[in-house]
C-alpha positions in Angstrom: 39.5 80.9 67.4 37.7 82.2 64.3 35.2 79.5 63.5 31.6 79.4 64.7 30.0 76.1 65.8 26.8 74.8 64.3 24.5 72.0 65.6 22.4 69.7 63.4 20.3 66.7 64.2 19.7 63.5 62.3 16.6 61.6 63.4 16.0 58.0 62.3 12.3 57.2 62.0 10.3 54.9 64.2 11.1 51.3 63.4 8.8 48.2 63.7 9.5 45.8 66.5 7.9 42.5 67.6 6.0 43.3 70.8 4.9 41.1 73.7 2.7 38.3 72.2 0.3 38.3 75.2 -0.5 42.1 74.8 -2.6 43.4 72.0 -0.6 45.6 69.7 -1.6 49.3 69.4 -3.0 50.7 66.1 -0.1 50.6 63.6 1.8 47.9 65.5 4.6 48.1 68.0 7.4 50.5 67.2 10.8 51.6 68.5 10.8 55.4 69.0 12.6 57.8 66.6 16.3 58.0 67.5 18.5 61.0 67.0 22.3 61.6 66.5 23.7 65.1 66.8 26.5 66.7 64.8 28.4 69.6 66.3 30.5 71.2 63.5 33.1 73.9 63.1 34.5 75.2 59.9 36.3 72.0 59.0 35.7 69.3 61.7 32.8 67.8 63.5 31.9 65.7 66.6 29.0 63.3 66.5 27.0 62.5 69.7 25.4 59.0 69.7 24.5 56.8 66.8 21.5 54.8 65.6 21.0 51.0 65.7 19.8 49.6 62.4 22.0 48.9 59.4 19.8 51.0 57.1 19.7 54.1 59.3 23.4 53.9 60.2 24.3 54.0 56.5 21.9 57.0 56.0 23.6 58.7 59.0 27.0 58.1 57.5 25.8 59.6 54.2 24.4 62.6 56.1 27.7 63.2 57.8 29.6 62.9 54.6 27.3 65.4 52.9 28.1 67.9 55.6 31.6 68.2 54.1 33.1 68.1 57.6 35.8 65.7 58.9 34.4 63.6 61.6 37.0 63.5 64.3 35.0 62.0 67.2 32.0 59.9 68.0 30.8 60.4 71.6 28.4 57.9 73.2 26.2 59.3 76.0 25.1 56.0 77.7 25.2 52.3 77.4 21.9 51.5 75.6 22.5 49.5 72.5 20.3 51.7 70.3 22.7 54.6 70.8 26.1 52.9 70.2 25.5 49.9 68.0 25.8 52.0 64.8 29.4 53.0 65.7 30.8 50.1 63.7 29.2 51.5 60.4 30.5 55.0 61.2 34.1 53.8 62.1 34.2 51.9 58.8 33.2 55.0 56.9 35.3 57.4 58.9 38.3 55.4 60.2 40.1 58.4 61.6 37.3 59.2 64.0 37.8 58.4 67.7 35.0 56.6 69.6 34.9 57.8 73.2 32.7 57.7 76.3 32.9 58.2 80.0 34.5 55.5 82.1 31.1 54.1 83.3 29.5 54.1 79.9 32.6 52.5 78.3 32.4 49.8 81.0 28.7 49.1 80.1 29.6 48.8 76.4 32.5 46.5 77.2 30.1 44.2 79.1 27.8 43.9 76.1 30.8 43.3 73.7 31.7 40.3 75.8 28.2 38.9 76.5 26.2 39.7 73.4 23.0 39.6 75.6 21.5 42.8 74.2 22.3 42.0 70.6 20.5 38.6 71.0 17.5 40.2 72.7 17.0 43.2 70.5 18.0 41.3 67.4 14.9 39.2 67.8 12.8 42.3 68.7 13.6 44.5 65.7 12.1 43.7 62.4 14.9 45.7 60.6 18.5 44.4 60.7 20.6 45.7 63.5 24.3 46.4 63.3 26.0 43.4 64.8 29.5 44.5 65.9 30.2 46.3 69.2 33.2 48.6 69.2 34.5 49.4 72.7 35.0 53.2 73.1 38.1 54.6 74.7 37.6 56.3 78.0 37.5 60.1 77.8 39.5 60.7 80.9 39.5 64.5 81.1 35.8 64.8 80.0 36.7 67.5 77.5 36.6 67.5 73.7 38.1 70.3 71.7 36.6 71.4 68.4 38.5 74.1 66.5 39.3 76.0 69.8 35.8 75.5 71.3 35.1 73.5 74.4 32.8 70.5 74.1 32.3 69.1 77.6 31.3 65.6 78.5 29.4 65.6 81.9 29.1 62.3 83.7 25.8 61.9 85.6 24.1 59.2 87.5 20.5 58.2 86.8 18.5 58.6 83.7 16.6 55.6 82.2 19.9 53.8 82.9 22.0 53.9 86.0 25.1 55.6 84.5 24.6 58.3 81.9 26.2 61.5 80.6 25.5 64.5 78.4 27.4 66.9 76.2 27.5 70.6 77.1 28.5 73.1 74.4 28.8 76.5 76.2 29.3 78.5 73.0 26.0 77.3 71.7 24.2 77.3 75.0 23.4 73.7 74.1 23.2 70.3 75.8 22.8 66.9 74.0 21.3 64.7 76.7 20.9 61.2 75.4 18.1 59.4 77.2 18.1 61.9 80.2 15.2 63.7 78.5 12.7 62.5 75.9 11.1 64.9 73.4 7.5 64.2 72.5 7.8 60.4 73.0 7.2 58.3 76.1 10.3 57.8 78.3 11.4 54.3 78.9 10.5 53.3 82.5 11.2 49.6 82.6 12.8 48.7 85.9 12.3 52.2 87.4 11.2 52.7 91.0 10.5 55.6 93.3 14.2 56.1 94.2 15.5 55.9 90.6 12.8 58.2 89.3 13.7 60.8 91.9 17.4 60.5 91.0 16.5 60.9 87.3 14.5 64.1 88.2 17.6 65.4 90.1 19.7 64.8 87.0 17.3 66.8 84.9 17.2 69.6 87.4 21.0 69.9 87.4 20.9 70.3 83.6 18.2 73.0 84.0 20.7 74.9 86.2 22.8 75.4 83.1 19.9 77.4 81.6 20.5 75.9 78.1 18.7 77.4 75.1 19.1 74.2 73.0 18.3 70.7 74.4 18.6 67.7 72.1 17.1 64.4 73.3 18.2 61.1 71.8 14.6 60.1 71.3 12.6 62.8 69.6 10.1 63.3 66.9 11.7 64.7 63.8 9.6 67.9 63.9 10.0 68.4 67.7 11.6 71.7 68.9 14.9 71.3 70.7 14.5 73.7 73.6 14.7 73.7 77.4 11.0 72.8 77.7 12.1 69.2 77.0 13.7 69.0 80.4 10.6 70.4 82.3 8.3 68.1 80.3 10.3 65.0 81.2 10.4 66.0 84.9 6.6 66.5 84.8 6.1 63.0 83.1 8.2 61.3 85.8 6.5 63.1 88.6 3.1 62.0 87.3 4.2 58.4 87.0 5.6 58.5 90.5 2.3 59.8 91.9 0.4 57.1 90.1 2.8 54.3 91.1 4.5 55.4 94.4 7.1 53.0 95.5 6.5 50.5 92.6 9.0 49.2 90.2 7.7 49.1 86.6 8.2 45.7 85.0 7.1 46.6 81.5 6.6 49.7 79.4 4.9 50.4 76.1 7.0 49.9 73.0 4.8 52.2 71.0 6.0 55.8 71.2 
């Protein structure tokens, strides 16, 4: 093993969405938060963690990967929210040799959407920009390990984040974790449907990642100028704890779209 790994982040900007008609829009209108995809690269090959949802941003992401000069071998999806896997179709078209993979639980969630189309119908009406329309079902990453030029890239299945089944990528050689929606970096976490028990479980997931003592933490929703460090984990825990003190035992039925 002679190559060294690098990590770089593509962040798609906030995108306008149609908010609830009965609620006055904030200044600047309703927006979807900036959404990130992470490229882990060796000397020749690379692994992408998550994608972006709109057609325009997916094409820009593909151009960005192509400009890196690396061969994209794998696209890993951390969880089953449509904004993080819908762009896979654009990337697979551009990089047909790349594998699309996820944990068993995440692959099951994506399969459900591929068959129902419920999220595409809902979010297609919400987004002002055109969304990618094709869902590609990932293969199940049975051994939870990806190899990149002799380096371990480990997929860790977790339970609760802002979705019931989630996962993250651990890159020991970089002391890095790419955490999907488990943590949010300088944008409001999505809390729709959360209650006391799920928020406590989410905090436990974050605490388990803290035990790894990572130096680099990349959240899937982050401001483009945000710092990718371990404070992201502590900040998300503090946010969830404050919400839980304010609304103990309550299930949140709505959440601000403006981040």
